[in-house]
VMD Tcl script that draws the C-alpha trace (Angstrom):
set ca {
  {26.96 22.53 14.48}
  {26.92 20.85 11.07}
  {25.12 17.83 12.53}
  {22.46 20.13 14.09}
  {21.87 21.85 10.67}
  {21.69 18.44 8.90}
  {19.29 17.14 11.56}
  {16.99 20.22 11.14}
  {17.14 19.85 7.31}
  {16.12 16.13 7.65}
  {13.21 16.98 9.97}
  {11.94 19.77 7.75}
  {12.20 17.58 4.68}
  {10.27 14.77 6.45}
  {7.61 17.24 7.72}
  {7.27 18.84 4.25}
  {6.81 15.42 2.53}
  {3.77 14.70 4.80}
  {1.90 17.48 2.94}
  {3.16 16.63 -0.54}
  {0.83 15.07 -3.08}
  {2.40 11.59 -3.16}
  {0.53 9.74 -0.37}
  {1.71 6.39 0.87}
  {-0.60 3.63 2.14}
  {0.85 0.50 3.82}
  {-0.41 -2.87 4.97}
  {0.75 -6.20 6.42}
  {-0.64 -9.19 4.55}
  {-1.94 -12.26 6.40}
  {-4.31 -15.17 6.10}
  {-6.09 -13.92 9.30}
  {-7.06 -10.73 7.44}
  {-8.87 -12.62 4.80}
  {-12.68 -12.83 4.82}
  {-13.17 -15.50 5.98}
  {-9.72 -16.07 7.40}
  {-7.75 -18.54 5.29}
  {-5.57 -20.09 8.00}
  {-2.57 -19.49 5.77}
  {0.84 -19.14 7.33}
  {1.90 -16.82 4.46}
  {2.82 -13.24 5.16}
  {3.65 -10.17 3.27}
  {3.69 -6.43 2.98}
  {2.26 -3.98 0.42}
  {2.87 -0.31 -0.05}
  {0.81 1.83 -2.45}
  {2.08 5.30 -3.29}
  {-0.47 7.44 -5.05}
  {0.51 10.76 -6.71}
  {-2.58 12.87 -7.32}
  {-0.63 15.39 -9.32}
  {0.85 12.84 -11.78}
  {-2.18 10.40 -11.53}
  {0.22 7.55 -10.81}
  {0.02 4.60 -8.40}
  {3.24 2.78 -7.45}
  {2.57 -0.78 -6.11}
  {5.28 -2.46 -4.03}
  {4.76 -5.90 -2.46}
  {6.71 -8.65 -0.88}
  {5.33 -12.00 0.21}
  {6.49 -15.48 1.37}
  {5.29 -18.76 2.84}
  {2.16 -19.14 0.74}
  {0.58 -22.59 0.82}
  {0.22 -22.75 -2.97}
  {1.26 -20.79 -6.01}
  {0.00 -17.28 -6.72}
  {-2.67 -16.83 -9.39}
  {-3.39 -13.08 -9.16}
  {-2.98 -9.99 -6.99}
  {-4.78 -6.61 -7.01}
  {-6.44 -3.89 -4.91}
  {-10.08 -4.34 -3.94}
  {-12.23 -1.31 -3.16}
  {-14.47 -0.16 -1.53}
  {-15.88 -2.06 1.43}
  {-18.90 -0.53 3.19}
  {-17.15 -0.63 6.55}
  {-13.47 0.25 7.06}
  {-11.23 -2.78 7.70}
  {-14.10 -5.30 7.20}
  {-15.79 -7.47 4.56}
  {-15.04 -7.73 0.90}
  {-15.27 -5.55 -2.21}
  {-14.81 -5.81 -5.97}
  {-11.48 -5.42 -7.67}
  {-10.54 -1.85 -8.48}
  {-7.26 -2.31 -10.28}
  {-6.12 -4.54 -13.21}
  {-7.76 -7.87 -13.65}
  {-7.10 -10.65 -13.40}
  {-3.84 -9.42 -11.93}
  {-1.35 -6.56 -11.76}
  {0.83 -6.78 -14.93}
  {4.09 -8.37 -14.13}
  {3.11 -9.58 -10.73}
  {4.96 -12.88 -9.91}
  {2.58 -15.74 -10.64}
  {2.99 -19.41 -10.02}
  {5.20 -18.89 -6.94}
  {4.90 -19.04 -3.14}
  {7.15 -16.05 -2.48}
  {8.28 -12.96 -4.30}
  {8.58 -9.22 -4.70}
  {6.87 -6.69 -6.95}
  {7.45 -3.01 -7.83}
  {5.53 -1.32 -10.60}
  {4.16 2.19 -11.22}
  {0.89 2.56 -13.09}
  {-0.54 5.52 -15.11}
  {-3.99 5.77 -13.61}
  {-5.21 7.88 -16.56}
  {-5.03 4.70 -18.65}
  {-8.14 2.44 -18.59}
  {-5.71 -0.59 -18.72}
  {-4.66 0.25 -15.14}
  {-8.14 -0.44 -13.92}
  {-10.87 -3.06 -13.70}
  {-13.43 -1.80 -16.29}
  {-16.28 -2.70 -13.94}
  {-14.81 -0.39 -11.24}
  {-14.60 2.51 -13.77}
  {-18.21 1.95 -14.74}
  {-19.47 1.65 -11.13}
  {-17.65 4.93 -10.18}
  {-18.64 7.53 -12.74}
  {-17.49 6.01 -16.01}
  {-14.04 7.69 -16.31}
  {-10.51 7.00 -15.02}
  {-10.70 10.32 -13.23}
  {-13.81 9.44 -11.30}
  {-12.48 5.94 -10.58}
  {-9.27 7.48 -9.28}
  {-11.25 9.67 -6.94}
  {-13.25 6.71 -5.67}
  {-10.12 4.73 -5.05}
  {-8.52 7.55 -3.19}
  {-11.65 7.94 -1.00}
  {-11.53 4.19 -0.32}
  {-7.81 4.28 0.57}
  {-8.24 7.35 2.79}
  {-11.03 5.72 4.74}
  {-9.53 2.24 5.17}
  {-11.98 0.57 2.78}
  {-9.48 -0.72 0.21}
  {-7.24 -3.77 0.55}
  {-4.35 -5.57 -1.20}
  {-5.16 -9.25 -1.93}
  {-2.96 -12.12 -3.15}
  {-4.94 -15.10 -4.53}
  {-3.45 -18.62 -4.84}
  {-4.38 -21.99 -6.28}
  {-5.63 -23.32 -2.91}
  {-7.37 -19.98 -2.01}
  {-9.15 -18.61 -5.04}
  {-10.89 -16.01 -3.05}
  {-7.49 -14.81 -1.53}
  {-4.84 -16.41 0.63}
  {-3.39 -13.24 2.23}
  {-4.63 -9.69 2.36}
  {-4.38 -6.43 4.31}
  {-6.42 -3.20 4.47}
  {-4.25 -0.28 3.24}
  {-3.81 2.66 5.61}
  {-1.73 5.77 6.11}
  {1.26 5.17 8.34}
  {0.58 6.08 11.94}
  {1.34 9.83 12.65}
  {3.55 8.79 15.52}
  {6.01 7.19 13.11}
  {7.36 10.46 11.92}
  {7.57 11.79 15.49}
  {9.50 8.68 16.53}
  {11.94 9.16 13.70}
  {12.41 12.78 14.60}
  {12.87 12.01 18.28}
  {15.43 9.32 17.36}
  {17.39 11.69 15.27}
  {17.47 14.25 18.02}
  {18.58 11.65 20.52}
  {21.34 10.51 18.15}
  {22.50 14.08 17.62}
  {22.63 14.74 21.36}
  {24.49 11.53 22.04}
  {27.12 12.37 19.46}
  {27.42 15.87 20.83}
  {27.84 14.58 24.40}
  {30.44 12.07 23.29}
  {32.52 14.78 21.53}
  {32.56 17.01 24.71}
}
mol new
graphics top color blue
foreach p $ca { graphics top sphere $p radius 0.5 }
foreach p [lrange $ca 0 end-1] q [lrange $ca 1 end] { graphics top cylinder $p $q radius 0.2 }
display resetview
């Protein structure tokens, strides 16, 4: 019975977090996703967590196998068509502060206060209403519609070696997690009987 209550609590917590204000966007980084494709064997992942209540953006990234050393990384926004083409840099230039530069693999985790102009590319602020608040709204609109991407630039690929368009996790992911937890609970219950 305790397992059933714990399972229900987990499922309710997971369902409740889907409607909370922190929103998570994810992507897989690859050379094939560049425009034009770079041909790089490098790979990576990026997760952007935006909290509209706190006006923060957490950036998490992991990458490896790049063909040359990193020179910069940032989020570009907003392409005219979701998942296609290129756009200007929305976030810090030339790179996220503290991003590992001069390496071919690494990890990164930093939270930015998006009310601060230093968290942005000044040109993005200007092009999107002139304030950090209007820039934040524009970035959220780009993220929500698949028109923003994470890009890692390197010595050999100044325009970007690996990138990926940021998107909300598939809705089925939560359902799969819930189904797996239910199956686990049933299996444990059957084993005890």
